[in-house]
C-alpha positions in Angstrom: -22.4 -31.1 6.1 -24.5 -33.6 4.2 -28.1 -34.2 5.4 -28.8 -37.9 5.6 -32.1 -38.1 7.4 -34.0 -34.9 6.8 -34.9 -33.5 3.4 -32.7 -30.4 2.7 -35.7 -28.1 2.7 -36.6 -29.2 6.2 -33.3 -28.3 7.8 -34.3 -24.8 8.7 -37.5 -22.8 9.3 -37.9 -19.1 9.7 -37.7 -17.5 13.2 -40.9 -16.8 14.9 -40.8 -13.4 16.5 -42.0 -12.9 20.0 -42.2 -16.6 20.9 -40.8 -17.5 24.3 -39.4 -20.9 25.1 -41.8 -22.9 27.3 -40.9 -23.5 30.9 -39.3 -27.0 31.1 -40.1 -29.5 33.9 -37.4 -30.3 36.4 -35.8 -33.5 35.2 -32.4 -34.9 36.2 -29.8 -34.2 33.5 -28.1 -37.1 31.7 -24.4 -37.1 32.7 -22.3 -36.4 29.7 -25.4 -36.5 27.5 -23.6 -36.0 24.2 -21.6 -39.2 24.8 -24.4 -41.2 26.4 -27.0 -40.4 23.7 -24.6 -41.4 20.9 -24.1 -44.8 22.7 -27.8 -45.3 23.2 -28.6 -44.4 19.5 -25.9 -46.7 18.2 -27.2 -49.6 20.3 -30.8 -48.9 19.2 -30.1 -48.8 15.5 -27.7 -51.7 15.4 -30.4 -53.8 17.1 -33.1 -53.0 14.5 -31.0 -52.8 11.3 -30.5 -56.6 10.9 -34.3 -57.1 10.9 -34.8 -54.3 8.4 -32.2 -56.0 6.2 -33.9 -59.4 6.4 -37.3 -57.8 5.5 -36.0 -56.1 2.3 -38.0 -57.1 -0.8 -36.5 -57.1 -4.3 -39.0 -54.6 -5.6 -38.7 -52.2 -2.7 -36.2 -49.8 -4.2 -37.2 -46.9 -2.0 -36.9 -49.0 1.2 -33.5 -50.2 0.2 -32.3 -46.6 -0.5 -33.7 -45.4 2.8 -31.9 -48.3 4.6 -28.6 -47.5 2.9 -28.9 -43.8 3.8 -29.6 -44.6 7.4 -26.6 -47.0 7.5 -24.4 -44.3 6.0 -25.6 -41.9 8.6 -25.0 -44.3 11.5 -21.4 -45.0 10.3 -20.8 -41.2 9.8 -22.0 -40.5 13.3 -19.7 -43.3 14.7 -16.7 -41.9 12.8 -17.4 -38.3 14.1 -17.9 -39.7 17.6 -14.5 -41.4 17.5 -12.7 -38.4 15.9 -14.1 -36.1 18.6 -13.0 -38.4 21.4 -9.5 -39.0 19.9 -8.8 -35.4 19.0 -10.6 -33.4 21.8 -11.6 -35.5 24.8 -8.8 -37.9 25.1 -6.1 -35.2 25.1 -7.9 -33.4 27.9 -8.1 -36.5 29.9 -4.5 -37.4 29.3 -3.6 -34.0 30.7 -5.9 -33.8 33.7 -6.1 -37.6 34.5 -2.7 -39.1 33.4 -3.6 -42.3 35.3 -6.1 -43.0 32.5 -3.5 -43.0 29.7 -3.3 -46.7 29.2 -7.1 -47.0 29.0 -7.3 -44.1 26.6 -4.6 -45.6 24.4 -6.5 -48.8 24.2 -9.8 -47.0 23.4 -8.1 -45.0 20.7 -6.6 -48.1 19.1 -10.0 -49.9 19.3 -11.6 -47.0 17.6 -9.4 -47.7 14.5 -10.3 -51.4 14.6 -14.0 -50.6 14.9 -13.8 -48.1 12.0 -12.2 -50.8 9.8 -14.9 -53.2 10.8 -17.7 -50.7 10.0 -16.0 -50.0 6.6 -16.1 -53.7 5.8 -19.7 -54.1 6.8 -20.7 -51.0 4.9 -19.6 -52.8 1.7 -21.8 -55.7 2.6 -24.8 -53.5 3.4 -24.4 -51.9 -0.1 -24.5 -55.3 -1.6 -27.6 -56.3 0.4 -29.5 -53.1 -0.5 -28.9 -53.8 -4.2 -29.5 -57.5 -4.0 -31.9 -58.4 -1.1 -31.2 -62.1 -1.7 -27.9 -61.6 0.1 -29.4 -59.7 3.1 -29.5 -62.6 5.6 -25.8 -63.1 5.9 -25.3 -59.3 5.9 -27.7 -59.1 8.8 -25.7 -61.6 10.7 -22.5 -59.5 10.0 -24.3 -56.4 11.4 -25.2 -58.4 14.6 -21.6 -59.5 15.0 -20.5 -55.9 14.6 -23.1 -54.7 17.2 -21.7 -57.2 19.7 -18.2 -56.1 19.0 -19.2 -52.4 19.5 -21.1 -53.3 22.7 -17.9 -54.4 24.4 -16.2 -51.1 23.6 -19.2 -49.0 24.8 -19.4 -50.9 28.1 -15.7 -50.3 28.8 -16.2 -46.5 28.2 -19.3 -46.4 30.3 -18.0 -48.5 33.2 -14.4 -47.5 33.4 -14.2 -44.0 31.9 -17.4 -42.1 32.4 -17.4 -42.4 36.2 -13.8 -41.1 36.2 -14.7 -38.2 33.9 -17.2 -37.0 36.5 -14.3 -36.4 38.9 -12.2 -34.6 36.2 -14.7 -32.1 34.7 -16.6 -29.8 37.1 -20.4 -29.4 37.2 -21.4 -27.0 34.5 -18.7 -28.0 32.1 -19.6 -28.3 28.4 -17.4 -31.3 27.9 -19.4 -34.3 26.7 -22.7 -32.3 26.6 -25.3 -32.3 23.8 -24.7 -28.6 23.0 -21.0 -29.3 22.7 -21.6 -32.3 20.4 -23.9 -30.2 18.1 -21.4 -27.4 18.0 -18.6 -29.8 17.0 -20.7 -31.4 14.3 -21.5 -27.9 12.9 -17.8 -27.2 12.6 -16.9 -30.6 11.1 -17.5 -32.2 7.7 -19.9 -34.7 9.1 -23.6 -35.2 9.7 -25.7 -32.1 10.0 -26.6 -31.2 13.6 -30.3 -31.3 12.7 -29.9 -34.9 11.6 -27.9 -35.8 14.7 -30.3 -34.2 17.1 -33.4 -36.0 15.8 -31.5 -39.3 15.7 -30.1 -39.0 19.2 -33.4 -38.1 20.8 -35.6 -40.7 19.1 -37.2 -42.8 21.8 -36.0 -40.7 24.7 -38.6 -39.8 27.3 -40.4 -36.6 26.4 -39.6 -34.9 29.7 -36.0 -35.7 29.2 -36.1 -34.4 25.7 -37.6 -31.1 26.9 -34.7 -30.8 29.4 -32.1 -31.6 26.7 -33.6 -29.1 24.2 -33.7 -26.5 26.9 -29.9 -26.8 27.2 -29.5 -26.0 23.5 -29.4 -22.6 21.9 -32.6 -20.7 20.9 -32.4 -21.5 17.2 -32.2 -25.3 17.9 -35.1 -25.1 20.4 -37.2 -23.2 17.9 -36.7 -25.6 15.1 -36.8 -28.8 17.1 -40.5 -29.6 16.7 -40.2 -29.2 12.9 -37.1 -31.4 12.8 -38.8 -34.1 15.0 -42.0 -34.3 13.0 -40.1 -34.4 9.7 -37.8 -37.1 10.9 -40.8 -39.2 12.1 -42.3 -39.0 8.6 -39.0 -39.8 6.9 -38.4 -42.9 9.0 -41.9 -44.4 8.9 -41.0 -46.1 5.6 -37.8 -47.5 7.1 -39.0 -48.8 10.5 -42.8 -48.9 10.2 -42.9 -52.6 9.5 -39.7 -53.7 11.2 -40.2 -52.7 14.9 
């Protein structure tokens, strides 16, 4: 699992013996948080990446490299998200909610179309990060891709997620944040530590506490370290673009 966002040495910290997890405030859970957080993070970054591209300066090699790494991470997360839906979630829904098969077939087909679109834009982003003079048309291409993805996300959220609530009982791990992190740990994709800090950026702190409380003890213990390291690593990328 490559680490895109956190330095390799920051991925793990030693266990602290005798430390108990803090009591978390009562906050309503996010339904199917693993899915919903991916959607929110994709929207967030595809909204701010075009401006970061437009602000690239020819002499800012470090900023260009950071932007390229972040784009690669976003596309890797999207690919993993689609693969997990197509190979794990959609088969379950086809079995337990056969009336959704036509919708699921369309979503799976659209995943392939979106993956091809992201591959094309990835080539353009690589050109822009090497030659900032070309960044403006590439920024427009990212904005068009974001609009294309938005249509797909809205269909999932409005037509699928409400139906999923009637298929999977309360307490199911399907679509949860812990399930997503476990699937990433077992796959050749982004590291769970990278995914977690990316997913929870900008989320209300009370909700973050609730989500972290749902994760395993190792994740809860290392979360403050990952969060603080991620903030330092992304300051260079977003500090002047927000």
